[in-house]
N, C-alpha and C positions, 0 to 999 in steps of 0.2 A: 703809232698807236692813234689816231684821228679819232676813236669813240671812248679816250680815256674821258675821265670826269674828276673834276676836283674831290671827289669823296674817296678816289683812289690814293690820294695823297695823303698821308698819315703821319702821325708822330711815333717814331720805334724807340722804345725804352731799352737802353742799352743796358748790359749787364752793368752793375756797379762796384766794386770790390772795396769794402771800407778797409784802411787800415791805420795804424793810429801815425804811423810817418806822411799820408796822402792817400788820395783815393784813386782807382785806375779803372777806367771804363774800355771795353773790348768790342773791337769789330770784325767780324769775320767773313770772308767772303761766302756768298751763298747759304749762307747760318744765319747770323746775323741781319743781314738784308738779301734782298730776293735778286742778288748781282756780284759777281764779281769786279773788284776796283781796277781799272785801269789808269787812273789820274785821279790826285788828289792834289788840291791848292786849297790855298788860303787866301783871305782878302783882310785888310787890317790899316790901319791909318786913313780910316775913311772920314773925309773932312765932316762936320755937322751941316745937317742938309743934304747932305748928298743921298743918292740909290745906286743900287746896284742891280744886275739882272736886265730885266725889260726885255725879254726874247723868250724863245719857247725852243723845244727841241723835237725831231722827228723820232728819232731811236735812243737818245740817251736819258740813261737814269741816273738819281744823284741822291744823295742823302747830306742835307744841309746840317750844319751842327755849331752853333754857338758855344764855341772854344772858350771862350770868354767874355766875359759880358752879355749884352742881350740885342737882339733887334729883332724887326718883324719881317714876316714873308705873307705877301698875298700871293694864292694860285687862282689862274681862272681858266675855266675850259670853254670860255665863249659865250657860256649861259649862265654860270655860276661862280662866284667868286668868295673864298674862305682866306680868313686871314689868322696867321698863328705866330705866336709869341713866341721866341727862341732865347732863353735865358738859362738853360742848364745844360752842363757839357756833358753830360748821361744822357739826354735825349737827342734824336736825330729827325728832322722831318724829311720823308722819302717822297721824290718828287717823280713823278713818272713820265713817260711820253707823252708830248703831246699838250701840256701844260703852259700856259704862260704864266711866269715868275719876276714880281720884284720885291727886292728887299731893302729896307728901309727904318730908319730911326733908329741906327746904331748907335749905341750908347759909347762912349768916350772910352777908349782903348779897346774895343770890343774885338774879337777875333771871330773873324767865318770861316768854319773849315770844310770842306766841299770834297765827300768820296763821288766819283763819277764812272759809269760801266762802261765808259769809252775813253779813248784818247782824243784830243781836239782834232774835230773834223769840220772845218768852216761850212761845209754841205749838209751838215745836221742841221744848223741853226735857220732859225727863222726870226728874224730880227724887225721886222714889220708887224704891228700890230694888223694891219689891216691882212696884210698875207696869212698871219694865222687864222683869224675868222674865217678868210679862204679856204686856207688849209683843212680846217675843221667841218668845212660845210662838204667837203669835195667826198 
């Protein structure tokens, strides 16, 4: 999705069901999020000062959730950048294809949960920022 912009990336409020024994939030394929989840992974024990991401995807969509703690995500479409602070487990950042992303400023003990629309496929990644800019121009 070469024509996508950072304005296609948005915070999605997940249903939050409060109970005296704890809260639950639910994500349902093609309802809560605009894709079916094919892969789920999480990042944790990230050393202070480290960042993750630093790539874009040609087809993959993601919902990124701060399951615990907090971190920042900067999205970049080659022209405009936006930064989101994720710090609530009932909110997720939808990232559409064709967007460069950087995750950083992880709090101690944070857990980043990622729901992805596709299984891992190396050919879908753009790992060089220069290649990303060229991809967006074509």
